[in-house]
N, C-alpha and C positions, 0 to 999 in steps of 0.2 A: 747321465742324459741318454734319449732315444739314440738306440744304437741304428737305425734308417739315416738320423740326421746326421751322426757322427762320419755311417762310412759318406755320405757325401761332401758333408767339410772336409771328408780326408782327401778326399776326389779334388774338391777344386783348387785344394793346395798343393797338387801334385805341377810341377814345371808342366807348359805345354804353349806353342805356339802356333798361332794366335789365345792368348789365355781365356777361362771363360771365365764367366761371371759365376756371381752367387744363385745356387741353384735354387729353385722356385720356390722349394720353402721357406727358406731365408726372409720372404715377403709375403706369404700369404698363410703358413701354419703358425695355429694358434699354440699350440704347444715350444715353437722359435720364438715365438715373438714371449710365454713365458721365463724361458732359460735368458733370451736374452735382455728381459726384464732384470734376473737376479744378476745379472754378471755386466755387459755391457754398459748399462747406468744406473749400478750400485758400483762399482767399485771406482769410476770416472768420475771427473768433475761434468755437471752437470749443468749449461745451464738451463735456465727459472726464470728470471722476469729483469722489468730496470728500473733502477734506481729513481731515474723521475717519477716514475706511478706513487712512490711514496715520498708523499710531499712533507708532511707535518708529523708530528707524537702520535700514536695510537691509527695511525695507518694500519691497513692490513692488507696485504693481495695472496688469493690462495693460487696455488698450484698443484702441478701431477708431477711425478716420478717415478717409473713404474709400476703407474697405478696407484702411488700409492700416496693420498691429501698432504700438504704440506701450507704451510702457514709463511709470511715476510713479512716482519713487524716492526717497523719505527718505534722504539724505545723516546726517553725523554732526553737522552742526549743526544739525539739524531744518528743513533746506529742503528745498524738492520737487522735482524736477526730471524733464524729458520728454525722453524720447530713444526713436528707432524700435529696436523690438525686434525687431534684425537682429545678426548676428555681424559684423563687418568683414571675417573669415577668410574662411568661404563662405556668409555671410548666413541662415545659422540662427534661427530663430526661438528666442529667450534663452529667453524666460518665458510661460507659456503660462496657470498659475492663480497669484490671486494669491498671496503668503508671503509669506517672510521669507529675507532672503539670507546673514544676517551681517553681515560686512565688504568681502565683496567680491563681485562678478555673474561665474560664471562659465558659461560655453559646454559645456553636454554632449558636443560632436563633439570638439573636439579641446583643447577646455581652457582656450583663452582667457580670459584673469584681465581684468575691471575693477573699479575702484573706486568706491563711493557715490556719485562726481561721473562715473562714465563714463570716466573715464581709462584707457587699457589698461595693465595691471600686469606680466604676463605670456603667453607665448607660447611652452608647449612646445614642445623637438625639430623649430621650426619652421627652424631655420639647422641639420640636425642635426648634425652633429658643431664645429659652428660656433658662435663664442657668439651673430652678428649678422650677420643678411643685409644686403650692402653696399646702400646708399641705404633700408632700412626705420630706420625710427622711431616710438618708441612711441607717441611723444607727437602723431605725426598719423594716428596711425590707434585712440581712441579711440571710444568710441559715437556716432552722428552725433544733435545734437541738435534739440529742439523748441521754437520759441518758447514760452511760458507766461506767464501771468497770474493772478491768484490774488484772486477777491472774498471773502471771510471764508470760508467752507466750501466755495464753488464754483470746480474749475479747466478753466482756457480752456487749448487751447491755438492756434495758428497755423499751419498746414505752410507756407504763402509763404513767411512770415517778414515779408513787406510790408504788412500793414494796417496801421491806423492805433493810437496806444499804446490798451491797455486802456480805462486811464481814461477818454481823449476819448472813444473809441467808445461805451460802456456809458454815458455821464453819463444821455441821455433816459433811462435803466431807475431807476440808483442811483437819482437827485434822491427816485424817488417812496418814499424806503426812510430818508429823512433822520432821521425821529424814531424809529429804532429803536436801543438800544442792544443793540447787535450781540454780547455778552462775554456778554448773559442768553440771546443764543439758541442751543439746544442740539436736537442730533438729539435723537429718544426712539423712533424708530420706522422702519424698510425692511419695503416694499413690493416685490417682485422676481414682476413682472407674466412676465417669459420671454420667446418674440419670439412678439408677435402680428400675423397677417398684412394688414397690412395697409402701403399708404406712410407714410414717416412723416411725409410731410407732413400725409394727415388728422388724424394726431396732434397736429399744430402749430394745425390753423386748428379744430379741434372748440374747443380749449382756446380760443383766442382769442375767440370769436361766441360772445352769448349768447342766441340764437335757438333753439337746440334744450334750452336751459336745463327753461322747463316742463314741454318733451314727454318728452324723455329720463329725468332724472330727480326726474318728478313724486312718485317713493315713495318717493326720498332727500334729497331737496330743497324749500325749500320758500322761494324766489326769483323773484317775478312776473316776468315779461318787461319792463313796465311802468319798475321798479325799476332796470334796468342801464341802461351806457349804453356806448359802445364807444372804447376806447382809439386813435389812430391819433399817435406821437410818435415820427416819425422811426424808427429800428430799431427801439424801443418798443411793440408793437402787443398790444392783448386788451382786457379790460371790465373792470367794476366794478358793486356793485352795491352801494346804500344802503337799510338796514330799519331799519323802526322797532322799538322791544322789542317790539311785541302784537305785531308779525309772527314773531317768534322760535319757534320748534316743538323743545323739548328733544330730540335724539338724532336728529337731521337736519343738514345745513349749510343751516341755514336764520339765517346770519348776513351782518352787510357782510361783503362782499368786492372784494379787486382781482384781476383775472388778469392777468397783465405777463408778456410772452417779451421776450428778447433776440435778433434776427435773428441763424443762421438757426434755433437749437434749443433754448435752454434755456427752460425754464419754471419760472416761481415764482409764488406763488398766496401769497397773504395773505388771510387769516379771525380779523377782529379779534372781540376782544381779544388773544386770545394765540397763535396759530398760522401757523406758512408751511411749505407745502408745496412742495418742488420735485423736477422730474422729470430723469429722465438718458434721453433715448431716443436711442438710437443705430441707426440704418441698417442694415440688413443687407445689403437691395440694393433693387430696384423696388418688392418687394410684402411684403416682412418688416421688421418694426422690434424692437428689444427694449427693451423699457421698465419704469426701476424708477422708484418716489419715496420718499425720505425726508422723514417728517414732526420739522418742528422746533416745539418753544416758545417764545415771544417773552419771558415774564419771568421765567426761571429756576427754572419751579416743580417739583415734584417730582410725579410723578406717579403713583396707583397702577397694578398689573398688571391689574385691571378695567381702570381708565380708556383705559389704553394699549390693551387690546385689544377695546376699545369704538370708537374712535378709529381703531383700523386696518381693524377690520371694514366702518366706515361709509365711508372710502375705499377698498376691495376693491369694497365694490359699486358703489361711483359709479365706479369706474376700468373696471370691465365692463360697466358699461351703457355708455360712451362705446367699450369696445373692439370692444363687440358694431355700435355703427354704426359705424364705423370702418374695420371687415370689411367692411359691405356695400357701405360709398362702394367701397372696392377692386372688389369683385364687379360693383359698378354701371359699372364702368369699360369690361367688356367689349362693351358698349351700343351701339351705331351714334350711340342717342343720344347720349354722353358723349362726344362726339368733338369739341362746340363749350364743352363743359365745366359747360354747363349755366347757371344764375341766380343771380346773387348780388343781394341786399336792398341797394339802398342806405342804408340806414339802419341794418339790424344787421350786415351783412357789410363794412360798406368798409372794417374790419378785415383782415380776409379777402384783398380785393382789394389793399389796401395788401404783405399779405405774397404775396403771389402774382407783385405786378406788381413784384418785388424777386428774386426767381425766377426771375423773363424775363428782367427787366434783368443781371442778372447773370451767365445761361448764356449771351444773345445777345453783351453785353459782350465776357467773355472769352476766353469759348471761342473766338470768331474769332483769337485768336494762339495756339490750343495747335496 
């Protein structure tokens, strides 16, 4: 690892009161992003997509993890699998957008063909006039699989294939949803925000801490800071707010809520009594992230178009407030003032410190073996 980055992270991990945040290079340095891709996003379970977007056999959704193109595909049995999005012949990116491929996935370059389980079925004219190439076996050249786990509507992958079992890894988060009947949890709307000019970690950190809510969201929420508390529970980090009925304001986000994450990039918000929101944050590079949000009802209710539209507008406005702040956080990292990462509240931002510590430890520990 770059010695400069190593020194900066070592200094970050030293105890100080109040604690410093991650150094600026963690957000604006391309080399740091490359190391992060090979560690944080390779060694852990990474959130990549939604089950409901794959409706029938042959449906394919593309995604990217650590800069690597992947596909999610539903087979004839209704199972979802993940593969590297590259033909085994000349490594062409097989699929460039969500689509249904029918019963076979065919490379557009030389027509190598795979079934919905990733098995290689045909290699037209690969052997010229012969029936086969000596020593070449179709069964050994299927699409390269990626380890996959599904929790209800949410799909995770582990590129290294050596992370703990997902059930074990995600237990600190899942226990917060033991009281939900997930058979009644239904997606009702999707908000695609496109590319945001900020490092992916700023979006995570902003969600984790409650300190900003009464300032940034004063026009869209009514959640006094005093009613919040932070959550630091192993790989589950976030915050929560408890509100009395008298404090709730119709048309704003003034409800009791849980703001929870699963390291590194899964975000799930629970808004009582009947709503869940899940964010998909896809890092593009050190300074850009693609984000979308799916909104769910939790009681199986049917909403009118006006109700859905009102819900979408509220969340669009809330997100845009957050995006503006995160983009300015990114710009601030160009200042020499940000070299040592600024300061963190020991009371309201201990969850942010825990998240940043996991980043630093993953980068420093694993990158030594790269």
